[in-house]
C-alpha positions in Angstrom: 324.8 144.4 113.7 322.2 146.7 112.0 319.0 145.6 110.9 317.9 148.0 108.1 314.3 148.1 107.5 312.4 149.8 104.2 308.5 150.1 103.4 307.9 149.2 100.3 304.5 150.3 98.2 304.2 148.2 94.9 301.7 149.5 92.0 298.8 147.3 92.5 299.2 144.6 90.2 302.2 143.8 89.8 303.3 142.3 93.1 304.6 139.1 91.4 306.7 141.6 88.7 308.2 142.8 91.6 309.3 139.8 93.3 310.2 138.2 91.0 312.7 141.2 89.7 313.7 141.3 93.1 314.5 138.0 93.9 316.9 139.2 91.1 318.7 141.8 93.1 320.1 139.0 96.2 323.8 138.4 94.1 324.2 142.4 93.7 323.0 142.3 97.8 325.1 140.2 99.0 328.2 141.5 97.1 328.0 144.5 98.9 330.8 144.1 102.1 329.2 144.1 105.6 326.4 142.7 104.0 324.6 138.9 106.3 321.2 138.0 104.9 317.8 139.6 104.1 314.2 139.4 104.1 311.4 140.3 101.9 308.0 139.7 103.9 304.7 140.5 102.3 302.0 142.4 104.3 299.2 140.6 105.1 296.4 143.2 105.1 297.7 145.5 102.5 298.7 143.7 99.7 301.1 145.2 97.1 303.4 146.1 100.8 306.2 145.0 101.3 308.9 145.0 104.2 312.4 144.4 103.5 315.4 143.9 106.1 317.8 143.9 105.9 321.2 142.6 108.4 324.7 144.4 107.6 
């Protein structure tokens, strides 16, 4: 298994829009060969920062 990690900084004030748009990507990501699962976690210290974890 491969774990891909990305740190995503979103424009402050647009976090809800980002989360809504990102939730729609599950259909796209899940159809990629090798996909296992993903998580999107919000940072506690910096509200507009997310970590994206993708298992292949």
